[in-house]
N, C-alpha and C positions, 0 to 999 in steps of 0.2 A: 242275672241279676234275681237276690231272694225279696220276697214279701217289703219288708223294712225297707230296704234300697228303693224298690218303687213308691214307697210311701213319702219316705224322704224326699225323692227326687221332686214327686209332685208338688208337695207342702215347698218344696225351693222355686219351681215354677210358677206355681200360684202367687208365693210372696213376691217375685221379682214382678211381678207384673201387676200384683191388684193390691199388695198390702207392702209396699218396702219399708223398712226401718227406715226412717231418717236417723239425724244427728243425735236429737234429742234422747228419741225409744232408744236408740244403740247405746249410747253412755249409759242408760238407767242398765242395762243389762252387763255392759260393761263395769258398773261400778259395783254392782250387785255380787256381780263372779269375784270382784278383788274382794269386797267383804267376807267372801265365805255365804254369804247367802243361800240355801238349797236351790239348783237347778228348774226348777220347778215353776216355772212363769208360764203362762199362756203363750200359744205360736204368735207372731206376725200375722199372721192370719185371722186366728180366733182373738186378738185383739181389736182386730178391725171390725170382724163380726159382733163383737162388744159395744164397739162406736157405733155401727149400722144401729142396731138394735136399738139406742137409747134413741140415736136420731129417728128410727122411725117411731119410737114411744113419743117424740116430741119432749123428751125426759127435760126438767128443771133444776129435779132433785132426785140423786142417785145415793144408795147406801152400798157400800162394799163391807163385806166380811171377810177380809183375810187379804192385808194391804201386800205382806211380802216388800218387794224394793219398789215398790208404787208402777210397775211397769204397765199392768191390766189398769190400775187406776190415770195412768195419763191417755190412754185411749180413751176409756169413760169419758173425762172432764172435757176431753177436747169434744165431745159431742153437745158438751151443756152452754148454754148463753153465758155472757158474760156474770149476766146477776144469776148463775143458776149456782146449785152447791150440794158437794159431793163428802160425805161422811164415810173414812172409811176406818174400819175397827181392828188393829193388828195387835197380837199377845205380845210379840217381841218386840223391848224397846232398842235392842239390835237393828232390827228389820225398819222400827220407825224411822231410826233415823236418816237411815239409808234410804227411805222411801220420802221422807221430807223434803231432803236433798235434790232429790230426783226429779220430784215434783217443782220446786221451787225455780230447776232451771229449766222448767218446760215452761215457765212463764204462769204455772195454772196456781199458784199457793194464793188464793184469793178466792178463789171456787171451792177447794179444797181442806178439808182439815181432818188428820191421823189422830186419832184418840189409842192410845194404849191401855192395855189389859185386857184381860178375857174378855173376849165378844160375850156370855152369857153370865158377866156382869155390866160390862158396858152397855146392852141393847134395855136392861128396866133403867138407866141412867137417862138413856136417851129418851127414850118413852116419858120421862116425866116432863121433860121439856115441851112437849105436845109439838113437836115439829109438824109443818104443813107433811101429807102423806108421800113418800119415795115414790114416783114412777118407776123406777127400776132400782130392784135390788137383787146382786151381784154378791150370791154365795162361793166361797172360796178358801176354807179354811179348815180344821181340822174336822175329819168326815165323821165322827162318832159321831157327833153334836149336829149331824144337817137337818134332822127334824125338828129338833129344837129353834135352829134358825129359820127354816121354813114357816114354824108357826110365828117366831119374832116378826118376820118379813110379811105376814098376815097382817098381825096388830100396826104395822107403821106405813101401810099401805092404804090405796081403794082403790073400787070398780076402775080396769082397766091397766093397774099396772101391773107389771113384769116382774117375776122374779127367775134368775138362773142360778142354778145349780152346777158347778163344773166337777168334773170328774167321775163320773156317776158309773164309769163301765166297768176302771175297777180291774183293768186288763183280762175283763171276763167274768172276773171275780161276783161277781154283781149277782148272778144268778144261783150263789152257792149257798141256798138257803141255811143249810146246817153247819155253817162255816164258823169257827168262832172268833174273826177278825172284827174288828169294834168298827173299822174305816166301813167293811163290808154289810154289817149290822146298821149303821148308821146312817149308811146309803137307800140301804134296803127300805128302812124304815121313811127315808124322807121323800121315796119314791112313791111308796103305796101309799103315806098320805097323801100328797098330792092324788093321786090317784082316786082316792074316796072322798076329799072334803068336797064340801057342796061352794064352797066359795073359790074352788079353782076347776080350771081345764088347763091340764098339762100333757106334755110327750117329754119324749127322751129322743137323741138320735146318735147313734155310735158314731165314732169318726177314727181315721188312721191317720197318723202323719209326722210330723219332726215328734210328736210327742208319747207315739206309739199308739195302743190301742185305747180308744177310752172317749168321753164322750159330754156332753151337756143333757138338761133338763131343763124343761122352760114352761113355767106356767104361768097363766092369765088370772089375775084377779078378778073374780065376777060381780061381786058387792059385797 
């Protein structure tokens, strides 16, 4: 068995016993695939990790940057109390349409609002509403703008909030300081921002599994 087979087998074992997809999450994945959305959702055990992080935070408000078909949105929204709020920003109207259906089927549409448009356009509008600080921000959108998203997350959170950035390993390409790829540059800028910013304490972890070789960055807002 090669390494990738081992990763997939271990992921399947973890998912079976700790984070099995139920009818709602399985349907969200199926409908996303049917609609032709790219298969880049978090895995089930990563979704469960997001849910646990939100629960550990005692989160009442969550901001998600990058909705796709709403799979991660569902995991996060399940951690919220009945009067909690999740705002998810999605660039593609097609993706947002699929996500809204999936979220409604999950019975979470009263807690979740999906806003369509480029996140760097939507974020200033959101800030202008002066919402209560978000307890958790999950960043999983275009990687070139990761550092900008972290900066906006800082503006929209408070001391004790948690920022999570997905896909920071880039199949190991994150160490390529001379690489020209925008996704790598944006990810490196975000990681270096987290490491240097006086208001953040963060780390990153590498992961292997059904999505290959990747990882999360996590940062706690200090003040």
